[in-house]
C-alpha positions in Angstrom: 23.1 -8.9 10.9 21.3 -11.0 8.3 19.6 -9.2 5.4 18.1 -9.9 2.0 20.1 -7.7 -0.4 20.3 -7.1 -4.2 23.5 -6.2 -6.0 21.7 -5.8 -9.4 18.2 -5.1 -10.6 16.3 -8.0 -12.2 14.2 -11.1 -11.5 13.4 -12.4 -8.0 16.5 -14.5 -8.2 18.8 -11.5 -7.7 18.2 -11.7 -3.9 21.0 -12.9 -1.7 20.9 -13.5 2.0 24.0 -11.9 3.5 25.5 -10.5 6.7 25.7 -6.7 6.7 26.6 -4.1 9.3 24.0 -3.1 11.9 22.9 0.5 11.2 23.7 3.4 13.5 20.9 5.7 14.3 20.7 9.4 13.9 19.1 11.7 16.6 15.8 11.7 14.7 15.6 8.0 14.1 14.5 4.7 15.8 16.3 1.4 15.5 13.8 -1.4 15.1 14.4 -5.1 15.6 12.3 -6.3 12.7 9.7 -9.0 13.3 7.7 -8.9 10.0 7.8 -7.1 6.7 4.7 -6.5 4.4 5.2 -6.8 0.7 3.8 -4.2 -1.7 4.0 -3.8 -5.5 6.5 -1.0 -5.1 8.9 -3.6 -3.7 9.1 -5.9 -6.7 9.0 -2.9 -9.1 12.0 -1.5 -7.4 13.7 -4.9 -7.5 13.2 -4.8 -11.3 14.8 -1.4 -11.5 11.7 0.6 -12.3 12.7 3.5 -10.0 16.5 3.5 -10.7 16.4 6.8 -12.6 14.8 8.5 -9.5 16.5 6.6 -6.6 19.7 5.6 -8.3 21.6 2.3 -7.9 23.2 2.4 -4.4 24.1 -1.3 -4.2 23.9 -3.4 -2.1 20.2 -2.4 -1.7 17.9 -3.7 1.1 14.3 -3.4 -0.1 11.0 -3.3 1.9 9.0 -0.5 3.5 6.1 -2.0 5.6 7.4 -3.1 9.0 6.5 -4.3 12.4 9.1 -4.6 15.1 10.5 -3.7 18.5 12.1 -0.4 19.3 15.6 -1.3 20.6 17.2 2.2 20.5 15.9 5.8 20.1 17.7 8.9 19.0 18.0 12.0 21.2 15.2 13.8 19.4 12.6 11.0 19.7 9.7 11.8 22.0 6.8 9.5 21.0 8.4 6.1 21.5 10.7 4.3 23.9 12.8 1.1 24.0 10.6 -2.0 24.1 7.6 -0.5 22.2 6.2 -2.7 19.4 5.5 -0.4 16.5 4.3 -0.7 12.9 4.7 1.7 10.0 6.2 2.3 6.5 9.8 3.4 6.7 10.9 6.4 4.6 14.5 5.5 3.7 15.6 5.3 0.0 14.5 1.8 -1.1 13.1 1.2 2.4 15.5 -1.2 4.1 13.1 -3.4 6.0 14.2 -6.9 4.8 16.8 -7.3 7.6 17.1 -8.0 11.3 17.5 -4.3 12.3 16.1 -1.3 10.4 16.1 2.4 10.8 13.1 4.8 10.5 12.0 8.2 11.5 9.4 8.9 14.2 6.8 10.1 11.7 6.7 6.7 10.1 5.4 4.7 13.1 2.5 4.1 15.4 2.1 1.7 18.3 0.9 -1.7 17.2 -2.8 -2.3 18.3 -3.1 -5.1 20.8 -5.8 -6.9 18.8 -3.7 -7.8 15.8 -0.7 -10.0 15.2 2.7 -8.8 14.1 2.1 -10.3 10.7 -1.1 -8.3 10.3 0.6 -5.2 11.6 3.3 -5.3 8.9 0.5 -5.7 6.3 -1.4 -2.6 7.2 0.8 0.6 6.8 1.2 1.4 3.1 -2.1 0.1 1.9 -4.1 1.8 4.7 -2.3 5.1 4.4 -2.8 5.0 0.6 -6.5 4.4 1.0 -7.1 7.0 3.7 -5.1 9.7 2.0 -6.6 8.9 -1.4 -10.2 9.3 -0.2 -9.8 12.1 2.4 -7.1 14.3 0.8 -7.2 13.7 -3.0 -10.9 13.2 -3.8 -12.5 14.7 -0.7 -14.8 11.7 -0.4 -18.2 12.6 1.2 -20.7 10.3 2.8 -23.3 9.1 0.3 -21.0 9.3 -2.7 -20.2 6.2 -4.8 -16.8 4.7 -5.3 -15.9 2.1 -7.9 -12.8 0.1 -6.9 -11.1 -1.6 -9.8 -8.9 -4.3 -8.2 -10.9 -4.8 -5.0 -9.3 -8.1 -4.0 -5.7 -7.0 -3.7 -3.7 -5.3 -0.8 -5.0 -1.8 -1.4 -8.3 -2.9 -2.7 -9.6 -4.8 0.3 -8.5 -2.1 2.6 -10.0 0.7 0.4 -13.4 -1.0 0.6 -13.3 -0.7 4.3 -12.0 2.8 4.5 -14.6 4.1 2.0 -17.3 2.4 4.1 -16.0 4.0 7.3 -16.2 7.3 5.5 -19.9 6.7 4.6 -19.5 6.0 0.9 -21.1 3.4 -1.3 -18.7 0.9 -2.9 -18.8 -1.0 -6.1 -16.1 -3.7 -5.9 -14.6 -5.0 -9.1 -12.7 -8.3 -9.1 -12.9 -11.8 -10.7 -15.6 -14.3 -9.6 -13.0 -16.4 -7.8 -12.5 -13.5 -5.4 -16.1 -12.7 -4.9 -16.5 -14.5 -1.6 -13.3 -12.9 -0.3 -14.3 -9.4 -1.3 -17.9 -9.6 -0.1 -16.7 -10.2 3.5 -15.8 -6.5 3.5 -19.4 -5.6 2.7 -19.2 -3.6 -0.6 -22.6 -2.4 -1.7 -22.2 -4.4 -5.0 -19.8 -6.7 -6.7 -18.9 -6.8 -10.4 -17.0 -9.7 -12.0 -14.9 -8.0 -14.7 -14.7 -11.3 -16.6 -18.5 -11.5 -16.9 -19.3 -7.8 -17.2 -17.4 -5.1 -19.1 -17.3 -2.4 -16.4 -17.1 0.3 -19.1 -20.7 -0.6 -19.9 -22.1 -0.3 -16.4 -25.4 1.6 -16.1 -24.3 3.3 -12.9 -22.5 6.6 -12.5 -19.9 7.0 -9.8 -18.2 9.9 -8.0 -14.8 8.2 -7.9 -13.3 5.6 -10.2 -10.3 4.3 -8.2 -8.3 2.4 -10.7 -6.1 0.4 -8.3 -5.4 -2.3 -10.9 -4.4 0.5 -13.4 -5.7 -1.1 -16.5 -8.0 1.7 -17.5 -7.6 5.5 -17.9 -9.5 8.7 -17.6 -10.4 8.8 -21.3 -12.0 5.3 -21.1 -13.8 5.9 -17.9 -15.0 9.5 -17.8 -18.4 8.6 -19.1 -19.0 6.6 -15.9 -18.3 9.6 -13.7 -20.9 12.0 -12.3 -20.3 15.7 -13.0 -17.3 16.7 -10.8 -16.3 13.0 -10.6 -12.7 11.9 -10.3 -10.7 9.2 -12.0 -7.9 8.3 -9.5 -4.9 6.1 -10.4 -2.3 5.5 -7.7 0.4 4.6 -10.3 2.0 8.0 -10.0 4.7 7.8 -12.7 2.5 6.4 -15.5 -0.4 8.8 -14.7 1.8 11.9 -14.6 3.0 11.1 -18.1 -0.5 11.0 -19.4 -1.7 14.1 -17.3 -1.2 16.7 -20.1 -3.6 14.7 -22.3 -6.0 14.3 -19.4 -6.0 18.0 -18.6 -6.9 18.8 -22.2 -9.9 16.5 -22.1 -10.9 17.8 -18.7 -11.8 21.2 -20.3 -14.8 19.5 -22.0 -15.7 17.1 -19.3 -18.2 18.9 -17.0 -15.7 19.3 -14.1 -14.6 15.6 -14.2 -10.9 15.2 -13.4 -8.0 12.7 -13.4 -5.8 12.6 -10.4 -2.8 10.7 -9.0 -0.8 10.9 -5.8 2.1 9.6 -3.7 1.4 8.2 -0.2 2.8 10.5 2.5 4.4 9.3 5.8 2.3 10.6 8.6 2.1 9.1 12.0 -1.1 11.0 12.8 -2.8 9.2 9.9 -1.2 5.9 11.1 -2.6 6.6 14.6 -6.1 7.0 13.1 -5.6 3.7 11.3 -4.5 2.1 14.6 -7.6 3.4 16.2 -9.8 1.9 13.5 -8.0 -1.4 13.9 -8.5 -1.3 17.7 -12.2 -0.6 17.2 -12.4 -3.6 14.8 -13.5 -1.3 11.9 -10.5 -2.3 9.8 -8.9 -5.7 9.2 -6.3 -7.0 6.8 -6.1 -10.4 5.2 -2.8 -12.3 5.0 -2.6 -14.4 1.9 0.8 -16.0 2.5 3.7 -15.7 4.8 7.3 -16.5 3.9 10.6 -16.7 5.9 13.4 -14.3 4.9 15.2 -17.2 3.2 12.3 -17.5 0.7 12.3 -13.9 -0.3 12.8 -14.8 -4.0 9.7 -17.1 -3.8 7.8 -14.4 -2.0 8.6 -11.7 -4.7 7.8 -14.1 -7.5 4.4 -14.9 -5.9 3.6 -11.3 -5.2 4.5 -10.2 -8.7 1.9 -12.4 -10.2 -0.7 -10.1 -8.7 -3.3 -12.8 -7.8 -3.0 -12.6 -4.0 -6.1 -12.0 -1.9 -4.9 -9.3 0.5 -1.3 -9.0 1.6 1.9 -11.2 1.7 4.3 -11.0 4.7 7.9 -11.9 5.3 8.7 -13.1 8.8 12.1 -12.1 10.1 12.0 -13.0 13.8 9.6 -13.9 16.6 
């Protein structure tokens, strides 16, 4: 079967399109005929080798986590899905393995694709929507009426996080550049701040959550913007964990303010909730660009620049 593989870490040019063996499922797995694959920052970071100390270097590596496709085979322990189902999810294998014609995943990674979205949109949803839901519900315990500042509101996580926060009843301050204002405002944040025109560290508003999706601030710089018991949240787990001892020292004198980070968890109950929101037209994703598998190097180069509005998707098959 055809796949995009890497045999070394490095620039987008390290990708090769090769024929590899079709995977064999285990009893607790599904075999998916891949239709589309969503790109996330974790993909190009792993291609560069950022996670090699944790995940190793098991070349050849097939990258990619977010996926939409057709179930073509189920293991003996699978109960939720059957052959022919169109599913979407974020697969949990080491380095993913989605950029190929057939991919493996565990049942807990998937939900049925809602009928009201395309396969391209379905592949764009999983990781960013799970990240947003789990961040607000599980990490910061977001309550209706609280205020969230989203730094990086026009990207993949950002434009979904606006919508999830609004579903949960929060007020949202969206931070992005002026060229993204029209795009961001279609998701109805309560206010918009152009970071090029206004230094957000000088805002005259206090917030309950500073969600630093872009990751260009830290707890020490932003804690004056937080209400008592407020939370600075950075989804860049590794970088934030390194700084956490310093953050904890400053938390002692910060009126209950805290810095937190987290790693997205695979959970099909959460994905079912997201699928429900999608079906009810409460949640939508924007596709910036789509690429064929043969242009995976171009896709990674574009995604790595970080200027996309929403998500980018690789199309594997019809």
